[in-house]
Each structure stands twice: as C-alpha cells, then as structure tokens.
N, C-alpha and C positions, 0 to 999 in steps of 0.2 A: 926761589921756586913757584913765585906766582910767574915769573917769566915762561917757566917750563909748564905751564900749567893754561895759559895763554890770558893769563890774567894780569892787570894794572891795577894800581891802585892809585887814588888821588887824595890829594889830603884838602882837594874845594868841591866845599858841598854841591856847588852849581853844576863839577863837573859829574856827580855822583846821578845813576839812573834812581828814577826812584821808587820804592823798594816797600813791600810788604811789610807789617810788622809782623812776628812769628805767629800770632794768634789769628791775623787773616789769611798768613802765605797754610797755614797748617786748613783752615776752614775751606781754605778754597780745593788743596789736596781732596780733603774728605768728601765734598763734595763731586770731584773728579772719580775719585774710585767708587761709588754709590754709583753713576751715571756709568763708570766700565763695567759694572758688576749686571746694572740691568740689562745694559748692549747686549754683556755676554749670553743673560737667561732667554733674550729675545729667540724663540727656535729652539733651544735647546731641547726641551721638552720632548719636542717631535721626534728630534734625534735620538735623545733616547730611546723612545718608540721604535726606530727604523735600525737599532743595533750600532749609531754610527758614534752614539758620545755613550763611555759609560754613567750610570747609575748615578753612581757616587761624586762624579765631577759634575753632577746638579746638585746632590746636596749639600757638596762642598762651598757651592757658587752660592747657596741661598745662605746656608750657614755664615758665608762671611758676609754674604751682602746686609743680615740681621747686624753681624758685628757690626759694621759700619756706619747703618741708621743710628745703632744705638752709641755710638763713637759721636755721632753728629749731635746726638738730642743733647737738649739744654736744659730740659724738663723732666721732674718725674712722669708726665702725661706724657709727654714725645718717646720717651724711652717705654711706656705702655702701649702709645701707636708705635713704634716701632717693631716690638716684638709682636704685637695684632696682626700687621701684616706679613710677621714670619712665620706665623701660624697658620695663616690662611694660604701661604704659598705651600707651605709642609702638607694642608691639607689636599690643596691640586693636585699635587702630586701623589701623596695618597692612593685618591680617588683616581687616576691615571691607574696606577700600578695594579690596582685592585684588578679593575679591569682589563689588564695585561693579564693578570692571572685568572682570570674568569672565564679569557680565550685560549687559555695554555698556553701563553706565548712570555710567562715569566715565571718564576717559583715564589712559591708561597711565603715563604722567608724573607724574601725581598720588601712584602709588603711588611715585615715585623721588622726591619733593619729603619724604613720611611717613616713608621709608626712611630718609633723609639727616637728617630730626631726630631722630630712633632713633638713630643713630649719634652723634652728635653725643653724647648724654647716655650712650651705651656708651662712648664712649670718654673723658670723665669719670670714669666708675664705673672701668674697669681705670687710669686713674691715680690714685686714690686706696685701691685697691684694696691690701692688706697683698701684699709680695713674698713668693712661695712659695719 
C-alpha cells in the first residue's frame, strides 16, 4: 500500500525526516488558516460593495476567522480578544451596509442580517467575559 502511495517506510530513525509533534502540526495549520482567512478578507468588503462578491461570503469569512482565532486561543483572555476582534469586524461591515442602504444600493433587511451575525458573536463574547 505504501508503494502505491509513493511512500517508503524506514526502520532507521536517522533516515526519517524530522516531524512536528501533532500539537505543533495542528498549531501551524491553525496559523495558516488564520492567515488565509485574513488574506481572503483583504478587499472583500470593496468587492461586496460593487457587487463582485456576495455579502454572505464576507459574513461567512468573518465567522470562519472568529472560529479559527478561537481555536487558536489558549486562555480565556485570548478567547475574549478573538471575539472582540470579530465583533469589531462585524461592526465595520454593518456600518458599510447601513451606508449602502442609505444610498439606496442595498435593502434594509441586509442590515438586519449583518446585525444578527454581529449579535451572535457578541453573545459569545458576553458569555466568556469575566463576571464583574
């Protein structure tokens, strides 16, 4: 089976290529995912404004980025910071959509969709914030 896949097994540890520990490998993949999502967001808002990308793609990408940053968080404080960044991203989109509605380029219901997405993240944020 290994020959079919083009893999070779060696019993000698000197022949084996250094490998990352599973947790290090996962961590690296998480970092790469976050970077890819950030790259995807660059300019996406402008493309949504001119009708080149659907708004739902932008919302899904922000949701995915929040999820990826939460997966990467090691402490409750890092989780809170990730959620705060997500809320801020959704607020920016909500403001942009409100401007489009005001200019007659978008329907009012779209603002409610963005607001609902932001509120979902805000609820998660409030649940994770330390009690006062």
